[in-house]
C-alpha positions in Angstrom: 119.1 -113.2 76.4 119.9 -113.4 80.5 117.8 -111.1 82.5 115.0 -109.0 81.7 115.5 -105.6 79.9 113.5 -103.2 79.7 113.3 -99.7 77.3 111.4 -96.8 77.3 111.4 -94.1 74.9 110.0 -90.8 76.0 109.4 -88.0 72.9 108.2 -84.2 73.9 107.3 -85.3 77.5 107.6 -83.4 80.6 111.3 -83.6 82.4 109.9 -84.5 85.7 108.8 -87.8 83.8 112.3 -88.1 83.0 113.5 -87.6 86.7 111.0 -90.0 87.5 112.3 -92.7 85.3 115.7 -92.7 86.4 114.8 -93.8 90.0 114.9 -97.1 88.2 116.2 -96.9 84.9 119.2 -95.1 83.4 119.1 -92.7 81.0 121.5 -93.6 77.8 120.3 -91.2 75.5 117.9 -87.6 75.7 114.8 -89.9 76.1 116.0 -93.2 76.0 115.7 -95.7 79.1 117.0 -99.0 80.2 117.3 -101.3 82.7 116.4 -104.6 84.3 113.4 -103.4 87.1 110.4 -106.4 87.4 107.4 -106.8 85.8 105.7 -105.3 88.8 107.7 -102.7 88.8 107.5 -102.1 84.9 104.2 -101.6 84.7 104.1 -98.4 87.1 105.8 -97.1 85.4 104.4 -97.8 82.4 101.2 -96.1 83.9 103.1 -92.9 85.5 104.4 -92.6 81.8 100.9 -92.6 80.4 99.8 -90.3 83.3 102.6 -87.6 83.0 103.2 -87.5 78.8 101.4 -84.8 79.1 101.0 -83.8 75.2 104.3 -86.4 74.7 104.8 -89.6 73.9 106.2 -93.0 75.0 107.0 -95.9 73.1 107.6 -99.1 76.0 109.7 -102.5 74.9 111.0 -105.6 77.1 111.8 -109.1 76.9 108.8 -111.8 77.0 108.7 -114.9 76.3 107.3 -114.9 73.0 108.4 -115.8 69.5 110.0 -112.7 68.6 112.1 -112.9 72.5 110.5 -109.0 73.7 107.0 -107.4 72.7 106.5 -103.3 72.9 103.0 -101.4 74.1 102.4 -97.6 72.6 101.1 -93.9 73.9 99.6 -91.3 71.7 102.0 -92.4 69.2 101.0 -92.5 65.3 102.4 -96.4 64.9 100.7 -98.9 66.2 101.1 -102.6 67.6 99.1 -105.4 65.9 98.9 -108.9 66.0 99.6 -110.5 62.5 100.2 -114.2 63.0 101.4 -114.5 66.4 104.5 -111.7 65.5 103.4 -107.9 66.4 104.1 -105.5 64.2 103.8 -102.2 64.2 101.6 -100.2 61.9 102.2 -96.7 60.1 99.5 -94.7 59.1 99.6 -94.7 55.3 99.5 -90.8 54.1 100.2 -89.0 51.4 100.9 -85.6 50.5 97.7 -83.8 49.4 98.9 -82.6 45.3 96.5 -81.1 43.5 97.5 -79.2 40.0 96.6 -76.2 41.2 99.8 -76.6 43.6 103.3 -75.9 42.8 105.6 -78.8 42.4 109.2 -78.7 44.7 111.6 -77.7 43.5 114.4 -80.0 41.9 111.9 -82.1 40.2 112.7 -82.8 35.8 110.2 -82.0 33.8 109.4 -85.4 32.8 108.3 -86.4 37.0 106.3 -83.2 37.1 104.3 -84.2 34.2 103.7 -87.3 34.8 102.5 -86.0 38.8 100.4 -83.3 38.0 98.7 -85.6 35.4 100.4 -83.6 32.1 101.1 -84.7 28.7 
């Protein structure tokens, strides 16, 4: 890949932060910024994002010289990057819906599925 590419994705962040990022990056979709700033500028932009994201979430991805060709960082995101044998992966939290025998099954489920899920044979 020729050149450096930086992508920042914002979710539920203040509009002023989006305006700030448009000084160095192009907003190609709402909350999605792309550009080719230097590593120093990218680091400064990411620090600003972390400082002003408020209750929002952010993801930074940029090209680098590694096995994948890129790396990424997250801010206040439920998915967290982990290193797995030299490759960075995103770990999603394992969340299972709380199902009890007293809660009604969702509509549209077959009777067999309801019996299996609620242990009624």
